[in-house]
ZAFIFI-138537 format. One record per residue (C-alpha): residue number from 1; residue in three letters; y, x, z. Coordinates in pm, whole numbers, padded with zeros to 5 digits. Each point is the difference from the previous one (the first is absolute). Layout:
REM residues N
@n NUM, res ALA, y Y, x X, z Z
...
//
This chain:
REM residues 326
@n 1, res MET, y -10005, x -02378, z 01535
@n 2, res PHE, y 00230, x 00008, z 00301
@n 3, res LEU, y -00033, x 00380, z 00021
@n 4, res ARG, y 00086, x 00042, z -00368
@n 5, res CYS, y 00314, x -00216, z 00050
@n 6, res ALA, y 00100, x 00196, z 00308
@n 7, res LYS, y -00037, x 00328, z -00188
@n 8, res TYR, y 00207, x -00139, z -00286
@n 9, res ILE, y 00275, x -00113, z 00236
@n 10, res ARG, y 00007, x 00339, z 00173
@n 11, res TYR, y 00014, x 00175, z -00340
@n 12, res SER, y 00283, x -00224, z -00114
@n 13, res MET, y 00196, x 00065, z 00320
@n 14, res ILE, y -00045, x 00376, z -00041
@n 15, res CYS, y 00126, x -00019, z -00360
@n 16, res LEU, y 00301, x -00208, z 00106
@n 17, res GLY, y 00074, x 00252, z 00276
@n 18, res ILE, y -00010, x 00292, z -00242
@n 19, res LEU, y 00222, x -00190, z -00243
@n 20, res SER, y 00248, x -00073, z 00279
@n 21, res LEU, y 00013, x 00368, z 00093
@n 22, res LEU, y 00058, x 00096, z -00362
@n 23, res LEU, y 00289, x -00244, z -00022
@n 24, res ILE, y 00151, x 00150, z 00312
@n 25, res VAL, y -00023, x 00366, z -00095
@n 26, res THR, y 00060, x -00033, z -00374
@n 27, res PRO, y 00374, x -00004, z -00083
@n 28, res VAL, y 00110, x -00301, z -00197
@n 29, res GLU, y 00222, x 00089, z -00292
@n 30, res VAL, y 00307, x -00221, z -00013
@n 31, res SER, y 00175, x 00002, z -00330
@n 32, res SER, y 00377, x 00036, z 00033
@n 33, res GLU, y 00260, x 00025, z -00269
@n 34, res PRO, y 00207, x 00321, z 00010
@n 35, res VAL, y 00367, x -00039, z 00084
@n 36, res ARG, y 00209, x 00032, z -00316
@n 37, res ILE, y 00323, x 00197, z 00042
@n 38, res LEU, y 00249, x 00054, z -00280
@n 39, res ILE, y 00219, x 00313, z 00017
@n 40, res VAL, y 00314, x -00028, z -00212
@n 41, res LYS, y 00199, x 00322, z -00059
@n 42, res SER, y 00363, x 00030, z -00104
@n 43, res ALA, y -00045, x 00326, z -00190
@n 44, res MET, y -00215, x 00305, z -00060
@n 45, res GLY, y 00053, x 00314, z 00205
@n 46, res THR, y -00142, x 00234, z 00262
@n 47, res GLU, y 00129, x -00200, z 00296
@n 48, res TYR, y -00143, x -00323, z -00141
@n 49, res ASP, y -00336, x 00163, z -00068
@n 50, res GLN, y -00020, x 00149, z 00351
@n 51, res THR, y 00088, x -00331, z 00164
@n 52, res VAL, y -00241, x -00211, z -00207
@n 53, res SER, y -00284, x 00250, z 00042
@n 54, res ALA, y 00045, x -00005, z 00378
@n 55, res ILE, y 00009, x -00381, z 00002
@n 56, res LYS, y -00329, x -00022, z -00190
@n 57, res SER, y -00181, x 00264, z 00205
@n 58, res SER, y 00118, x -00154, z 00328
@n 59, res LEU, y -00124, x -00344, z -00103
@n 60, res GLN, y -00339, x 00144, z -00095
@n 61, res MET, y -00034, x 00178, z 00333
@n 62, res ASP, y 00054, x -00327, z 00188
@n 63, res GLY, y -00349, x -00121, z -00082
@n 64, res MET, y 00097, x -00329, z -00160
@n 65, res SER, y -00091, x -00072, z -00360
@n 66, res PHE, y 00308, x 00032, z -00220
@n 67, res VAL, y 00065, x -00018, z -00369
@n 68, res THR, y 00335, x 00159, z -00080
@n 69, res GLU, y 00174, x -00021, z -00335
@n 70, res GLU, y 00301, x 00218, z -00080
@n 71, res ILE, y 00255, x -00105, z -00263
@n 72, res LEU, y 00352, x 00099, z -00104
@n 73, res ILE, y 00271, x -00267, z 00007
@n 74, res VAL, y 00127, x -00095, z -00346
@n 75, res PRO, y 00356, x 00122, z -00059
@n 76, res ALA, y 00133, x -00287, z -00212
@n 77, res GLN, y 00153, x -00279, z 00206
@n 78, res GLU, y -00110, x -00276, z -00239
@n 79, res GLU, y -00361, x 00111, z 00046
@n 80, res GLU, y 00002, x -00011, z 00380
@n 81, res GLN, y -00085, x -00369, z 00021
@n 82, res VAL, y -00300, x 00048, z -00230
@n 83, res PHE, y -00106, x 00304, z 00205
@n 84, res TRP, y 00002, x -00189, z 00330
@n 85, res ASN, y -00157, x -00312, z -00153
@n 86, res ASN, y -00299, x 00217, z -00091
@n 87, res VAL, y -00005, x 00136, z 00354
@n 88, res HIS, y -00012, x -00352, z 00145
@n 89, res ARG, y -00285, x -00097, z -00232
@n 90, res ASN, y -00207, x 00295, z 00123
@n 91, res LYS, y 00064, x -00108, z 00362
@n 92, res PRO, y -00002, x 00328, z 00195
@n 93, res LYS, y -00026, x -00032, z 00376
@n 94, res LEU, y 00296, x 00236, z 00047
@n 95, res ILE, y 00263, x 00173, z -00213
@n 96, res ILE, y 00122, x 00348, z 00092
@n 97, res THR, y 00322, x 00095, z -00178
@n 98, res VAL, y 00087, x 00368, z -00025
@n 99, res GLY, y 00368, x 00067, z -00066
@n 100, res THR, y 00324, x -00197, z 00005
@n 101, res LYS, y -00027, x -00142, z -00352
@n 102, res ALA, y -00352, x -00140, z 00044
@n 103, res THR, y 00092, x -00144, z 00340
@n 104, res THR, y 00317, x -00169, z -00124
@n 105, res SER, y -00191, x -00153, z -00290
@n 106, res ALA, y -00276, x -00128, z 00230
@n 107, res VAL, y 00256, x -00151, z 00238
@n 108, res ASN, y 00150, x -00193, z -00292
@n 109, res PHE, y -00323, x -00125, z -00161
@n 110, res VAL, y -00290, x -00010, z 00248
@n 111, res ARG, y -00054, x -00337, z 00166
@n 112, res ASP, y -00307, x -00021, z 00220
@n 113, res ILE, y -00155, x 00348, z 00021
@n 114, res PRO, y 00075, x 00233, z 00295
@n 115, res ILE, y 00201, x 00313, z -00090
@n 116, res ILE, y -00003, x 00339, z 00171
@n 117, res PHE, y 00267, x 00230, z -00142
@n 118, res THR, y 00048, x 00375, z 00030
@n 119, res MET, y 00228, x 00276, z -00133
@n 120, res VAL, y 00298, x -00237, z -00002
@n 121, res LEU, y 00349, x 00145, z 00007
@n 122, res GLY, y 00273, x -00177, z 00189
@n 123, res LYS, y 00105, x -00104, z 00346
@n 124, res ILE, y -00233, x -00216, z 00207
@n 125, res GLU, y 00275, x -00262, z 00037
@n 126, res THR, y 00029, x -00030, z -00378
@n 127, res ILE, y -00376, x -00034, z -00042
@n 128, res GLU, y -00012, x -00268, z 00270
@n 129, res SER, y 00273, x -00202, z -00174
@n 130, res GLN, y -00194, x 00018, z -00327
@n 131, res MET, y -00309, x -00132, z 00173
@n 132, res ILE, y 00191, x -00301, z 00134
@n 133, res SER, y 00069, x -00116, z -00355
@n 134, res ALA, y -00343, x 00095, z -00133
@n 135, res ARG, y -00233, x -00259, z -00152
@n 136, res THR, y -00268, x 00110, z 00244
@n 137, res LYS, y 00077, x 00091, z 00361
@n 138, res ASP, y -00323, x 00194, z 00045
@n 139, res ILE, y 00151, x 00344, z -00063
@n 140, res SER, y -00024, x 00311, z 00218
@n 141, res GLY, y -00002, x 00371, z -00067
@n 142, res VAL, y 00122, x 00354, z 00046
@n 143, res THR, y 00340, x 00124, z -00115
@n 144, res LEU, y 00109, x 00353, z -00090
@n 145, res SER, y 00284, x -00022, z 00250
@n 146, res ILE, y -00012, x 00278, z 00259
@n 147, res PRO, y 00152, x -00123, z 00330
@n 148, res VAL, y 00334, x 00156, z 00090
@n 149, res LYS, y -00127, x 00115, z 00339
@n 150, res ASP, y -00292, x 00183, z -00160
@n 151, res GLN, y 00229, x 00179, z -00244
@n 152, res LEU, y 00244, x 00111, z 00268
@n 153, res THR, y -00283, x 00110, z 00231
@n 154, res MET, y -00155, x 00218, z -00272
@n 155, res MET, y 00345, x 00135, z -00084
@n 156, res LEU, y 00049, x 00120, z 00358
@n 157, res GLU, y -00349, x 00150, z 00009
@n 158, res ALA, y 00075, x 00205, z -00313
@n 159, res LEU, y 00361, x 00083, z 00092
@n 160, res PRO, y 00023, x -00003, z 00382
@n 161, res TYR, y 00359, x 00126, z 00000
@n 162, res VAL, y 00135, x -00307, z -00182
@n 163, res ARG, y 00250, x -00209, z 00194
@n 164, res ARG, y 00234, x -00140, z -00270
@n 165, res VAL, y -00156, x -00202, z -00280
@n 166, res GLY, y 00190, x -00090, z -00317
@n 167, res LEU, y -00073, x -00320, z -00190
@n 168, res LEU, y 00142, x -00184, z -00301
@n 169, res TYR, y -00092, x -00365, z -00038
@n 170, res SER, y 00095, x -00289, z -00223
@n 171, res ARG, y -00029, x -00374, z 00048
@n 172, res GLU, y -00356, x 00033, z -00129
@n 173, res SER, y -00101, x 00216, z 00299
@n 174, res ILE, y 00215, x -00154, z 00275
@n 175, res GLN, y -00311, x -00091, z 00200
@n 176, res THR, y -00112, x 00364, z -00005
@n 177, res TYR, y 00340, x 00102, z 00135
@n 178, res ASN, y -00017, x -00259, z 00280
@n 179, res ALA, y -00346, x 00120, z 00103
@n 180, res ALA, y 00110, x 00365, z -00019
@n 181, res ASN, y 00309, x -00067, z 00207
@n 182, res GLU, y -00209, x -00140, z 00286
@n 183, res THR, y -00279, x 00257, z -00030
@n 184, res THR, y 00222, x 00309, z -00007
@n 185, res LYS, y 00176, x -00113, z 00317
@n 186, res LYS, y -00333, x -00029, z 00181
@n 187, res MET, y -00106, x 00342, z -00129
@n 188, res GLY, y 00320, x 00172, z 00110
@n 189, res LEU, y 00118, x 00060, z -00357
@n 190, res ARG, y 00341, x -00058, z -00151
@n 191, res LEU, y -00002, x -00198, z -00325
@n 192, res LEU, y 00288, x 00069, z -00238
@n 193, res ALA, y -00037, x -00275, z -00257
@n 194, res ASN, y 00228, x -00119, z -00280
@n 195, res GLU, y -00040, x -00311, z -00208
@n 196, res ILE, y 00049, x 00032, z -00375
@n 197, res SER, y 00067, x -00286, z -00238
@n 198, res SER, y -00071, x 00197, z -00319
@n 199, res GLU, y -00092, x 00346, z -00121
@n 200, res ARG, y 00371, x 00084, z -00032
@n 201, res ASP, y 00023, x 00014, z 00379
@n 202, res ILE, y -00265, x 00270, z 00040
@n 203, res PRO, y 00203, x 00319, z -00073
@n 204, res ILE, y 00285, x -00096, z 00233
@n 205, res VAL, y -00221, x -00113, z 00286
@n 206, res LEU, y -00231, x 00298, z -00038
@n 207, res ARG, y 00287, x 00250, z 00034
@n 208, res GLU, y 00107, x -00173, z 00320
@n 209, res ILE, y -00340, x -00014, z 00160
@n 210, res LEU, y -00159, x 00337, z -00087
@n 211, res PRO, y 00203, x 00217, z 00245
@n 212, res GLU, y -00100, x -00233, z 00285
@n 213, res ILE, y -00378, x -00019, z -00034
@n 214, res ASP, y -00315, x 00206, z 00058
@n 215, res VAL, y -00221, x -00185, z -00248
@n 216, res PHE, y 00047, x -00254, z -00278
@n 217, res TRP, y -00250, x -00285, z 00014
@n 218, res LEU, y -00073, x -00199, z -00315
@n 219, res PRO, y -00208, x -00313, z 00062
@n 220, res PRO, y -00055, x -00213, z -00313
@n 221, res ASP, y 00314, x -00159, z -00142
@n 222, res ALA, y 00049, x -00127, z -00356
@n 223, res VAL, y 00346, x 00159, z -00042
@n 224, res VAL, y -00071, x 00332, z 00171
@n 225, res TYR, y -00340, x 00043, z -00167
@n 226, res GLU, y 00138, x -00027, z -00351
@n 227, res ARG, y -00098, x 00327, z -00169
@n 228, res ASN, y 00346, x 00144, z -00063
@n 229, res ASN, y 00127, x -00099, z 00345
@n 230, res LEU, y -00301, x 00152, z 00171
@n 231, res SER, y 00029, x 00325, z -00196
@n 232, res TYR, y 00367, x 00026, z 00096
@n 233, res ILE, y -00074, x -00058, z 00369
@n 234, res ILE, y -00284, x 00255, z 00008
@n 235, res ARG, y 00217, x 00260, z -00177
@n 236, res GLU, y 00303, x -00051, z 00227
@n 237, res CYS, y -00211, x 00008, z 00316
@n 238, res TYR, y -00171, x 00320, z -00111
@n 239, res THR, y 00337, x 00163, z -00077
@n 240, res ASN, y 00115, x -00088, z 00352
@n 241, res SER, y -00330, x 00116, z 00160
@n 242, res ILE, y -00089, x -00352, z 00117
@n 243, res PRO, y -00371, x -00093, z -00024
@n 244, res VAL, y -00084, x -00332, z -00164
@n 245, res ILE, y -00292, x -00221, z 00101
@n 246, res ALA, y -00100, x -00272, z -00246
@n 247, res VAL, y -00296, x -00233, z -00051
@n 248, res SER, y -00260, x 00088, z -00267
@n 249, res GLU, y -00167, x 00324, z -00098
@n 250, res GLN, y 00192, x -00008, z -00330
@n 251, res PHE, y 00326, x 00073, z 00182
@n 252, res ALA, y -00146, x 00309, z 00167
@n 253, res LYS, y -00094, x 00116, z -00349
@n 254, res ALA, y 00356, x -00080, z -00111
@n 255, res GLY, y 00151, x 00228, z 00264
@n 256, res THR, y 00008, x -00158, z 00344
@n 257, res PRO, y -00153, x 00233, z 00260
@n 258, res LEU, y -00179, x -00289, z 00170
@n 259, res ALA, y -00126, x -00341, z -00111
@n 260, res PHE, y -00214, x -00270, z 00156
@n 261, res GLY, y -00295, x -00134, z -00195
@n 262, res ILE, y -00289, x -00244, z 00010
@n 263, res ASP, y -00370, x 00080, z 00032
@n 264, res TYR, y -00123, x -00230, z -00278
@n 265, res THR, y -00366, x 00041, z 00089
@n 266, res ASP, y 00068, x -00123, z 00352
@n 267, res LEU, y 00225, x -00273, z -00144
@n 268, res GLY, y -00298, x -00124, z -00200
@n 269, res LYS, y -00220, x 00001, z 00310
@n 270, res GLN, y 00267, x -00187, z 00195
@n 271, res THR, y 00028, x -00258, z -00280
@n 272, res ALA, y -00379, x -00048, z -00010
@n 273, res GLU, y -00010, x -00051, z 00377
@n 274, res LEU, y 00269, x -00266, z -00027
@n 275, res ALA, y -00192, x -00167, z -00285
@n 276, res LEU, y -00317, x -00007, z 00213
@n 277, res ARG, y 00191, x -00155, z 00290
@n 278, res ARG, y 00131, x -00270, z -00232
@n 279, res LEU, y -00349, x -00072, z -00139
@n 280, res SER, y -00137, x -00038, z 00353
@n 281, res VAL, y 00229, x -00299, z 00076
@n 282, res ASN, y 00111, x -00314, z -00182
@n 283, res SER, y 00358, x 00129, z -00003
@n 284, res PHE, y 00244, x 00203, z 00207
@n 285, res SER, y 00214, x -00213, z 00231
@n 286, res THR, y 00301, x 00191, z -00130
@n 287, res PRO, y 00030, x 00252, z -00287
@n 288, res VAL, y -00091, x 00356, z 00102
@n 289, res ILE, y 00227, x 00274, z -00137
@n 290, res GLU, y -00083, x 00358, z 00093
@n 291, res THR, y 00165, x 00334, z -00064
@n 292, res PRO, y -00195, x 00317, z -00091
@n 293, res ARG, y -00175, x 00142, z 00303
@n 294, res LYS, y -00033, x 00358, z -00129
@n 295, res ILE, y 00321, x 00178, z -00102
@n 296, res LEU, y 00003, x 00341, z -00168
@n 297, res LEU, y 00262, x 00273, z 00008
@n 298, res HIS, y 00064, x 00195, z -00320
@n 299, res ILE, y 00179, x 00334, z 00022
@n 300, res ASN, y 00164, x 00190, z -00281
@n 301, res LYS, y -00046, x 00343, z 00156
@n 302, res GLY, y 00226, x 00176, z -00250
@n 303, res VAL, y 00296, x -00224, z 00081
@n 304, res ALA, y -00078, x -00007, z 00372
@n 305, res THR, y -00011, x 00381, z 00013
@n 306, res SER, y 00323, x 00043, z -00193
@n 307, res LEU, y 00172, x -00238, z 00243
@n 308, res GLY, y -00139, x 00198, z 00295
@n 309, res LEU, y -00178, x -00298, z 00154
@n 310, res LYS, y -00207, x 00077, z 00309
@n 311, res ILE, y -00287, x -00246, z -00024
@n 312, res PRO, y -00257, x 00019, z 00286
@n 313, res GLY, y -00336, x 00147, z -00095
@n 314, res ARG, y -00194, x -00309, z 00106
@n 315, res ILE, y 00206, x -00205, z -00245
@n 316, res LEU, y -00049, x 00251, z -00282
@n 317, res GLU, y -00376, x -00008, z 00058
@n 318, res ARG, y -00029, x -00372, z -00069
@n 319, res ALA, y 00279, x -00028, z -00259
@n 320, res ILE, y -00074, x -00005, z -00373
@n 321, res PRO, y 00177, x 00279, z -00193
@n 322, res VAL, y 00157, x -00077, z -00338
@n 323, res GLU, y 00192, x 00203, z -00255
@n 324, res ASN, y 00296, x -00091, z -00216
@n 325, res GLY, y -00115, x -00225, z -00280
@n 326, res ARG, y -00366, x 00011, z 00110
//
């Protein structure tokens, strides 16, 4: 009897040991809800599609479980409240807004959901002031603003002979002028800048400044970038053999020999990385606002050749060629 009990005890201990080993080596599946992220776009378009696609693919590569939903912001103002009420009911963990319109709307209506914005036009200072008055303070993101220093550095790389830089600015771009004034001094450049109060000032100021400059630099400005004003400036500069450098591939297609641009695929990756950083913490101690980390250079070779520009080969190799209207 004692022997049978001893055998039974030994058998039971062996079974318990095997079970313990199985529990150790067998992975235990832990159910976890996927993180819900809502992507709200301002509009349809190639740049939006590239950015959103890069955001989604970057999130998937991170290894976390995400459910992303992509929607287009409603255009009618009276419907915005209904739109965002539905968003709040669905309770996403994070909202990513793509474009200025979607971001502005989210700032006005979102209460307690973190926001990561991208593809937003405007100065960082303006965006920061909007966030101060926002209903939720949990807003960070990536603007489309290319830092002045980066623009001037790329300008010198493409046109090493440049020493005198022309600039028109209005009250809307006074901060760009202040930054340019400091940066050009450090870079050994001479900035010939004139403030304009309206489009009527442009012809007079342009005639004064063109004989004194090597290049005309056109950072974003609401007055200068008005279509008719921009066409006039490009035409007058071309007539006087002065190269123009603007911001956006569209201006290279419109006739500027050089234009800075954004790599929207990398912008999407950068936005996703910022979103992942935000999800990894309860909140940022202060809002994080980044500028694009990958800047492109577009060259209209036809215009550049007709102006006789000598652009270094290493710059031509990495620049993106465009044609008029294409």
